[in-house]
C-alpha positions in Angstrom: 108.2 55.0 117.9 111.8 54.4 119.0 115.1 54.7 117.2 117.9 53.3 119.4 121.5 53.9 118.3 124.4 51.8 119.6 128.0 51.1 118.7 129.6 54.5 119.4 132.7 54.9 121.5 136.3 56.0 121.5 138.6 54.9 118.7 142.1 55.9 117.4 142.4 57.6 114.1 142.5 55.0 111.3 140.2 52.7 113.3 136.7 51.5 112.6 133.3 51.5 114.3 130.0 50.1 113.3 126.9 52.0 114.4 123.5 50.3 114.6 120.0 51.8 114.9 117.2 49.6 115.9 113.7 50.9 115.0 110.4 50.0 116.6 106.9 51.3 116.2 107.2 51.9 112.5 106.8 49.9 109.3 110.5 49.9 108.8 110.7 48.8 105.2 108.8 51.8 103.9 111.0 54.4 105.7 114.1 56.1 104.3 116.8 55.9 106.9 119.7 58.1 107.6 122.7 58.9 109.8 123.4 62.5 110.8 126.1 63.9 113.1 126.6 67.0 115.2 130.0 68.1 116.4 130.4 70.6 119.3 129.6 74.1 118.1 128.4 72.9 114.7 125.2 72.3 113.0 123.8 68.8 112.5 124.9 67.5 109.1 124.0 64.6 106.9 126.4 61.6 106.9 124.6 59.0 104.8 121.1 58.0 103.8 119.5 54.9 102.4 116.1 54.9 100.8 113.4 52.2 101.3 114.5 50.8 98.0 118.2 50.7 99.0 119.6 53.7 97.2 122.4 55.2 99.2 123.8 58.7 99.4 126.8 60.0 101.3 128.4 63.3 102.3 131.5 64.0 100.4 133.5 63.9 103.6 132.8 60.3 104.2 132.6 58.8 100.7 134.8 55.8 100.4 135.2 55.4 104.2 131.6 54.9 105.5 129.0 52.5 104.3 125.3 52.6 105.2 123.2 49.5 105.0 119.8 48.2 106.3 118.3 44.9 107.3 114.6 45.1 107.0 114.1 41.7 108.7 115.8 43.2 111.8 114.4 46.7 111.5 117.9 48.0 111.8 120.1 50.4 109.8 123.9 50.3 110.1 126.8 52.7 109.5 130.2 51.0 109.0 132.8 53.6 109.6 136.4 52.9 108.5 139.5 55.0 108.3 138.1 57.3 111.0 139.6 60.7 111.4 139.5 63.1 114.4 137.1 65.3 112.4 134.6 62.5 112.5 134.1 63.1 116.2 130.5 63.9 116.8 127.2 62.7 118.2 125.7 60.4 115.5 121.9 60.4 115.1 119.6 58.0 113.4 116.7 59.3 111.4 113.7 57.7 109.8 111.4 59.5 107.4 108.5 58.6 105.2 105.7 60.4 103.3 102.5 58.4 103.2 100.3 58.1 100.2 98.1 60.7 101.8 101.0 63.2 101.8 101.6 63.0 105.6 105.2 63.3 106.5 106.7 61.2 109.3 110.1 62.1 110.7 111.7 60.5 113.7 115.1 60.8 115.5 117.1 58.8 117.9 118.9 60.2 120.9 122.3 59.8 119.4 125.5 57.9 120.1 128.9 59.6 120.8 131.8 58.8 118.5 135.2 60.1 119.5 138.2 59.7 117.3 141.6 60.4 119.0 144.6 61.5 117.0 
């Protein structure tokens, strides 16, 4: 299983970035997908999730600015980030999770991509 994030970088406050996470080795369309982030000295936190059925959920801090989406044909989940703020600076991680009909939990993480927002 591989989750490979891309699209991070350095951007000025107010700018935009689009993160991508390409998944392989899983049946992508049955997995719930999510983006999490971890800033230096802080715990990893949820940014946004999208279920296998397409229901989305966002952290209050990013509502109205970030949009999560998925393309099951490309086994890819995206995070469109607009109106970026310096406090959005973090390593962003992709997550895939699924509970099988047998009750087995599957949970996978990517290695992360750095997002830095300058003021």
